[in-house]
C-alpha positions in Angstrom: -7.5 -22.9 -15.0 -6.8 -23.9 -11.4 -3.1 -23.4 -10.8 -1.9 -24.0 -7.3 0.9 -21.5 -7.8 -1.0 -18.4 -6.8 -2.8 -20.2 -3.9 0.7 -21.3 -2.6 2.1 -17.7 -3.0 -0.7 -16.2 -0.9 -1.1 -18.9 1.8 2.6 -20.0 2.2 2.9 -18.0 5.4 0.4 -20.3 7.0 3.1 -23.0 7.2 5.1 -20.6 9.3 2.1 -19.9 11.5 1.6 -23.7 12.0 5.3 -24.2 12.9 5.2 -21.2 15.3 2.1 -22.6 17.1 4.2 -25.7 18.1 7.4 -23.8 18.9 8.0 -23.0 22.6 7.7 -19.3 23.2 11.0 -19.5 25.2 12.9 -20.5 22.1 13.3 -17.0 20.8 16.0 -17.7 18.2 14.0 -20.5 16.6 10.9 -18.2 16.5 12.9 -15.4 14.8 14.3 -17.8 12.2 10.9 -19.4 11.4 9.3 -15.9 11.2 11.8 -14.8 8.7 11.9 -18.0 6.6 8.1 -18.1 6.4 8.1 -14.9 4.4 10.5 -16.3 1.8 8.3 -18.7 -0.2 5.9 -15.9 -1.2 8.9 -13.7 -2.2 10.4 -16.5 -4.3 7.1 -17.3 -6.0 6.4 -13.6 -6.7 9.9 -13.2 -8.3 9.3 -16.3 -10.4 5.9 -15.0 -11.7 7.4 -11.5 -12.4 10.3 -12.8 -14.4 8.1 -15.3 -16.3 5.8 -12.5 -17.2 8.7 -10.3 -18.3 9.8 -13.2 -20.5 6.4 -13.3 -22.2 4.4 -15.8 -20.2 0.7 -15.1 -19.8 -0.6 -14.4 -16.3 -3.8 -16.4 -17.0 -1.9 -19.6 -16.2 -2.0 -18.6 -12.5 -5.8 -18.1 -12.3 -7.8 -20.1 -9.7 -11.6 -20.6 -10.0 -13.3 -23.1 -7.7 -16.8 -23.5 -6.5 -17.2 -21.8 -3.1 -20.7 -20.5 -2.2 -24.0 -21.5 -3.9 -27.5 -20.2 -3.3 -30.3 -22.6 -2.5 -30.7 -26.3 -2.6 -32.8 -28.0 -5.2 -33.2 -31.2 -3.3 -34.4 -29.4 -0.2 -36.8 -26.8 -1.8 -37.8 -28.4 -5.0 -36.3 -25.5 -7.0 -33.0 -23.7 -7.0 -33.5 -20.5 -5.2 -32.1 -17.6 -7.1 -30.2 -19.7 -9.6 -31.3 -17.6 -12.5 -30.7 -14.3 -10.6 -27.5 -14.7 -8.5 -24.5 -16.6 -9.8 -22.7 -18.9 -7.3 -19.7 -17.1 -5.7 -16.5 -18.8 -6.6 -13.1 -18.8 -4.9 -11.3 -16.7 -7.6 -7.7 -15.6 -7.7 -5.9 -14.0 -10.5 -3.3 -11.4 -11.4 -2.7 -8.8 -14.0 0.4 -6.6 -14.5 -0.6 -4.1 -11.8 -1.6 -6.6 -9.2 1.6 -8.6 -9.9 3.7 -5.5 -9.2 1.8 -4.9 -6.0 2.2 -8.6 -4.9 6.0 -8.3 -5.5 6.2 -5.1 -3.5 4.3 -6.7 -0.7 6.5 -9.9 -0.7 9.7 -7.9 -0.8 8.7 -5.5 2.0 7.3 -8.4 4.2 10.7 -10.1 4.1 12.6 -6.9 4.8 10.2 -6.0 7.6 10.7 -9.5 9.1 14.4 -8.7 9.2 13.6 -5.3 10.7 11.7 -7.0 13.5 15.0 -7.7 15.3 14.2 -4.5 17.2 11.0 -6.0 18.7 11.5 -6.5 22.4 8.9 -9.0 23.7 6.5 -11.9 22.9 8.1 -12.9 19.6 5.8 -15.8 19.0 2.6 -13.8 19.1 4.2 -11.1 17.1 5.3 -13.3 14.2 2.0 -15.2 14.0 0.2 -11.9 13.6 2.9 -10.6 11.2 2.4 -13.6 8.9 -1.3 -13.4 9.1 -1.0 -9.8 8.0 1.2 -10.8 5.1 -1.5 -13.3 3.9 -4.2 -10.5 4.0 -2.0 -8.1 2.0 -1.1 -10.6 -0.7 -4.7 -11.8 -1.0 -6.1 -8.3 -1.5 -4.1 -7.9 -4.7 -5.0 -11.3 -6.1 -8.7 -11.5 -5.3 -10.9 -11.7 -8.4 -14.3 -11.3 -6.7 -15.7 -8.7 -4.4 -16.3 -11.1 -1.4 -12.8 -12.5 -1.5 -11.4 -9.0 -1.8 -13.4 -7.9 1.2 -12.3 -11.0 3.2 -8.6 -10.3 2.7 -9.2 -6.5 3.2 -10.7 -7.3 6.6 -8.0 -9.8 7.4 -5.4 -7.1 7.4 -7.2 -5.1 10.1 -7.2 -7.7 12.8 -3.4 -8.4 13.0 -2.6 -4.7 12.5 -4.8 -3.8 15.5 -2.9 -6.1 17.8 0.5 -5.4 16.3 0.0 -1.7 17.0 -1.7 -2.1 20.4 0.7 -4.7 21.8 4.1 -3.8 20.4 3.8 -0.1 19.8 5.1 2.8 21.8 3.6 5.0 24.6 0.2 5.8 23.1 -0.2 2.4 21.3 -3.7 1.6 22.5 -5.0 5.0 21.4 -3.4 4.5 17.9 -4.7 0.9 17.6 -8.3 1.9 18.4 -8.2 4.9 16.1 -6.9 2.7 13.3 -9.7 0.2 13.9 -12.5 2.7 14.1 -11.5 4.6 11.0 -10.7 1.6 8.9 -13.7 -0.2 10.3 -15.9 2.6 9.0 -14.3 2.4 5.6 -14.9 -1.3 5.6 -18.6 -0.8 6.4 -19.0 1.6 3.5 -17.1 -0.7 1.2 -19.3 -3.6 2.2 -22.4 -1.6 1.4 -21.0 -0.8 -2.1 -20.2 -4.4 -2.8 -23.7 -5.6 -1.7 -25.3 -3.1 -4.0 -23.1 -4.1 -6.9 -24.0 -7.8 -6.2 -27.7 -7.1 -6.1 -27.6 -5.1 -9.3 -25.5 -7.5 -11.3 -26.0 -10.9 -9.8 -22.3 -11.6 -9.7 -19.3 -11.0 -7.5 -16.8 -11.5 -10.3 -14.9 -8.2 -10.6 -14.2 -8.6 -14.3 -17.9 -9.3 -15.1 -19.1 -6.3 -13.0 -16.5 -4.1 -14.7 -17.7 -5.3 -18.2 -21.3 -4.7 -17.3 -20.8 -1.1 -16.0 -18.5 -0.1 -18.9 -20.9 -1.5 -21.6 -18.5 -4.3 -22.7 -20.9 -7.1 -21.7 -24.2 -8.4 -23.1 -25.4 -9.3 -19.6 -28.4 -7.5 -18.2 -28.6 -5.7 -14.9 -31.0 -7.2 -12.4 -32.2 -3.8 -11.3 -32.1 -0.2 -12.4 -28.7 1.4 -12.3 -29.1 5.1 -12.8 -26.4 7.6 -13.3 -27.1 9.0 -9.8 -26.7 5.5 -8.3 -23.4 5.1 -10.1 -22.1 8.4 -8.9 -23.3 7.6 -5.3 -21.4 4.3 -5.4 -18.3 6.0 -6.7 -18.4 8.6 -4.0 -18.8 5.9 -1.4 -15.7 4.1 -2.8 -13.8 7.4 -2.7 -14.6 7.7 1.0 -13.9 4.0 1.8 -10.5 3.9 0.0 -9.9 7.6 0.8 -9.7 6.6 4.5 -7.1 4.0 3.6 -5.0 6.2 1.3 -5.6 8.6 3.2 -7.3 11.7 1.7 -7.5 14.8 3.8 -9.5 15.2 6.0 -9.8 11.4 6.6 -6.1 11.2 7.6 -5.7 11.8 11.4 -5.8 8.1 12.3 -2.7 7.5 10.1 -0.5 10.0 12.0 -1.0 8.1 15.2 -0.2 4.8 13.6 3.0 6.1 11.9 4.3 7.5 15.2 3.2 4.8 17.7 3.5 1.5 15.8 6.8 -0.4 15.8 9.1 0.5 12.8 8.8 -2.9 11.2 5.0 -2.6 11.1 5.1 1.0 9.9 7.3 -0.2 7.0 4.3 -2.4 5.9 1.7 0.1 6.8 3.3 3.0 4.8 4.8 0.7 2.2 1.8 -1.6 1.4 -1.4 -1.0 3.5 -1.8 2.7 2.4 -1.4 1.5 -1.2 -4.5 -0.7 -0.9 -6.4 2.6 -1.0 -4.8 3.6 -4.3 -5.2 0.1 -5.7 -8.9 0.1 -4.8 -9.5 3.5 -6.4 -7.8 2.4 -9.6 -9.4 -1.1 -9.8 -12.9 -0.2 -8.6 -13.2 3.5 -9.0 -11.7 4.1 -12.4 -12.3 0.5 -13.5 -16.0 0.2 -12.8 -17.1 3.8 -13.0 -14.9 5.5 -15.6 -17.5 8.0 -16.8 -18.4 9.1 -13.3 -14.7 9.2 -12.3 -14.1 11.6 -15.3 -16.8 13.9 -13.9 -15.1 14.0 -10.5 -11.6 14.4 -12.0 -11.3 18.1 -11.2 -12.5 17.6 -7.6 -10.0 14.7 -7.3 -7.2 17.0 -8.6 -8.1 19.6 -6.0 -8.0 16.9 -3.2 -4.7 15.8 -4.5 -3.2 19.3 -4.3 -4.7 19.8 -0.9 -3.1 16.5 0.3 0.2 17.6 -1.3 0.3 21.1 0.2 -1.3 20.3 3.5 1.0 17.4 4.3 4.1 19.4 3.2 3.2 22.6 5.2 2.6 20.6 8.4 5.7 18.5 7.8 7.7 21.7 7.6 6.9 22.7 11.2 7.2 19.3 13.0 9.9 18.8 15.6 9.6 15.0 15.7 11.1 13.2 12.7 8.3 10.5 12.8 5.7 13.2 12.4 7.7 14.6 9.5 7.5 11.3 7.7 3.9 10.8 8.6 2.9 14.1 7.0 5.2 13.4 4.2 3.2 10.2 3.4 0.0 12.3 3.3 1.7 14.7 0.9 3.1 12.0 -1.4 -0.3 10.3 -1.6 -1.5 13.6 -3.1 0.7 12.8 -6.1 -1.3 9.6 -6.6 -4.5 11.5 -6.6 -3.1 14.1 -9.0 -2.0 11.4 -11.5 -5.4 9.6 -11.3 -7.2 12.9 -11.8 -5.3 13.5 -15.1 -7.0 10.4 -16.6 -4.4 10.2 -19.3 -1.6 7.7 -19.9 1.2 9.7 -18.3 -0.9 10.6 -15.2 -2.2 7.1 -14.5 1.3 5.7 -15.1 2.7 8.3 -12.7 0.1 7.5 -10.0 0.9 3.8 -10.2 4.7 4.5 -10.2 4.2 6.7 -7.1 2.4 3.8 -5.3 5.4 1.5 -5.8 8.1 4.2 -5.4 6.7 5.6 -2.2 6.3 2.1 -0.8 10.1 1.5 -1.0 11.1 5.0 0.0 8.8 5.3 3.0 9.8 1.8 4.2 13.5 2.7 4.0 13.0 5.9 6.0 10.9 4.3 8.7 13.4 1.5 9.0 16.2 4.0 9.5 14.2 6.0 12.0 13.6 2.7 13.9 17.4 2.0 14.0 18.1 5.6 15.2 15.5 5.3 17.9 17.0 2.1 19.2 20.4 3.8 19.5 19.4 7.2 20.8 16.0 6.7 22.4 14.6 9.8 20.7 13.2 11.0 17.3 13.2 14.6 18.3 15.1 16.6 15.6 16.3 19.1 18.2 18.0 16.4 20.3 19.8 14.7 17.4 22.1 17.4 16.1 25.5 16.2 14.9 24.3 12.6 14.4 26.6 12.3 11.3 29.6 12.2 13.6 28.2 9.5 15.8 26.3 7.5 13.2 27.8 8.4 9.8 26.3 5.5 7.8 22.8 6.0 9.2 23.1 9.8 8.5 24.3 9.1 5.0 21.4 6.7 4.2 18.9 9.2 5.7 20.2 11.8 3.2 19.9 9.3 0.3 16.4 8.4 1.3 15.5 12.1 1.6 16.9 12.7 -1.9 14.8 9.9 -3.3 11.7 11.3 -1.6 12.4 14.7 -3.0 12.6 13.3 -6.5 16.2 13.3 -7.4 16.8 12.2 -11.0 18.0 8.6 -11.1 15.7 7.6 -8.3 12.2 6.2 -8.4 10.6 9.4 -6.9 11.6 11.5 -9.9 9.9 9.2 -12.4 6.6 9.0 -10.6 6.4 12.8 -9.9 7.4 13.7 -13.4 4.8 11.5 -15.0 2.0 12.5 -12.6 2.6 16.2 -13.0 3.1 15.9 -16.8 -0.3 14.2 -17.0 -2.0 16.8 -15.0 -0.4 19.7 -16.8 -1.9 18.4 -20.0 -5.4 18.5 -18.5 -5.4 21.1 -15.7 -2.3 23.3 -16.0 -3.4 25.8 -13.3 -4.1 23.1 -10.7 -0.8 21.4 -11.6 1.1 24.7 -11.3 -0.2 25.2 -7.8 0.6 21.6 -6.9 4.3 22.0 -7.9 4.7 24.2 -4.8 4.4 20.9 -2.9 7.6 19.6 -4.5 9.5 22.7 -3.3 8.1 22.3 0.2 9.1 18.6 0.1 12.7 19.6 -0.4 12.4 22.2 2.3 11.0 20.0 5.1 13.1 16.9 4.4 16.4 18.7 4.1 15.5 20.8 7.2 14.8 17.6 9.2 17.6 15.5 7.9 20.3 18.2 8.0 19.0 19.3 11.4 19.6 15.8 12.7 22.8 14.9 11.0 24.9 18.1 11.0 25.4 21.1 13.2 26.2 21.3 16.8 26.1 18.1 18.9 22.9 18.0 20.9 22.4 16.5 24.3 19.8 13.9 23.3 22.2 11.0 22.9 25.6 9.6 23.7 28.5 10.0 21.2 29.2 6.2 21.7 26.0 5.1 19.9 26.5 2.2 17.5 26.0 2.8 13.8 24.3 0.5 11.4 25.7 -3.0 11.6 25.2 -6.6 10.6 21.9 -7.7 9.3 20.5 -4.1 9.4 22.3 -3.4 6.2 20.2 -6.0 4.3 16.9 -4.0 4.3 18.7 -0.7 3.5 20.6 -2.0 0.5 17.7 -4.0 -0.8 15.3 -1.0 -0.7 17.9 1.3 -2.2 18.5 -1.2 -5.0 14.8 -1.1 -5.9 14.6 2.7 -5.6 17.6 3.2 -7.9 16.6 0.4 -10.3 13.1 1.9 -10.9 14.7 5.4 -11.3 17.4 4.3 -13.8 15.3 1.7 -15.6 11.6 2.6 -15.2 10.7 0.2 -18.0 11.0 -2.7 -15.6 7.7 -1.4 -14.2 6.2 0.3 -17.2 6.1 -2.9 -19.3 4.0 -5.0 -16.8 1.7 -2.0 -16.1 1.0 -1.2 -19.7 -1.9 -3.5 -20.1 -3.6 -2.1 -17.0 -3.0 1.5 -18.1 -4.4 0.7 -21.6 -7.5 -0.8 -20.1 -8.1 2.3 -17.9 -7.6 4.7 -20.9 -9.9 2.7 -23.0 -12.5 2.6 -20.3 -12.6 6.5 -20.1 -12.8 6.7 -23.9 -9.1 7.7 -24.4 
């Protein structure tokens, strides 16, 4: 089927880019309006697809499959080069329950980040053109149905992010941008090598066909020998490539710079969506294509998850800058994703995917609030923000609510994801899971220390008592993200139902 629906959902921001190209850069108000409105079509279409799926409609109706790249030319050479070896590469888009949830997360946070962009100070036209290009890349990653298209959209996210960090970031923005590009460029190179090997061994770029061949669910023959050692090598390469993106310790240092130096609206997307591409890739390619090898590495992955969880928590506990607290908190919470995947059972995998979505909203909320606070006070130093609750009571209150969600307060999304992930790991590796629970205790310690240190206590000298609290349009992102955090926490079935097909496929692939 060749539905235009999914193509429109992904490429709708292009209309905004075209309008912006012909909008004078001096017309700032028009640029802001166009930049915001250009994110709405993708959001509306994503909501329509989600509710249609919830109502029982099949997602195959959105699939796109058109001829794209062929190999050889019969009229020119007298024979079709490689026609019986390599399949033509099609332009293939499609969604399942998991990718639909990720597309909806991306669309929602893109719209909210566009609103949060009110704090950007300069060159609005270039900013929103890059912003919308980034949105296209993020949406496309989750809808790509072949390796080449996935890699194209994956790379498309790197270019605008590099400029958005380097041009609109803070004091060390150039250093953060280049570190982002070098680390993620290395991950992209490794990923490209894996995809080329998969293509040469299978003759196809179609992800579903490759998955079926490697899991024994296809009658198609490999073009070359695919030994167990090669499979393991490819999986380890994928772990490194997506581990940089997630990130997995010790491949994490670049992310700290980005979280601290990038503008808050961009950090909302980076922490909320871009890091999650690493988790999405591990689930779709790692567990999906190499389930047996992934099972063999499960213990190592669980250890890496616990290291992430404890390392991030311990270092967050000693930070004096709230941005660094949140940066290390992201590393720690991505450990829960690894823990859930390492369990390789239904509860663990479900917890890992829930954590991907939950942390996306919670991290975006906290980084938006820290951006508002920085705009008012000019600092994110915890020691200089004492007594903030008196000057900015609403901001302080929302900070505390966001911290409670991150800690895993029952009734909020963080509780559901952490409970499921640890329940899954306790069933498989109880000792490792028991050590990992220390991270939950440390999470409460470092977040409450930081939030209470800023909001209560003696008034510090770092800001004026006349600072303005949350106001106007700033309430929209806060209330929207809190709505999703509470909705998932109170009614987790809203996610569990769309994800069930993906989880069942994973469990079946590992022999569960």
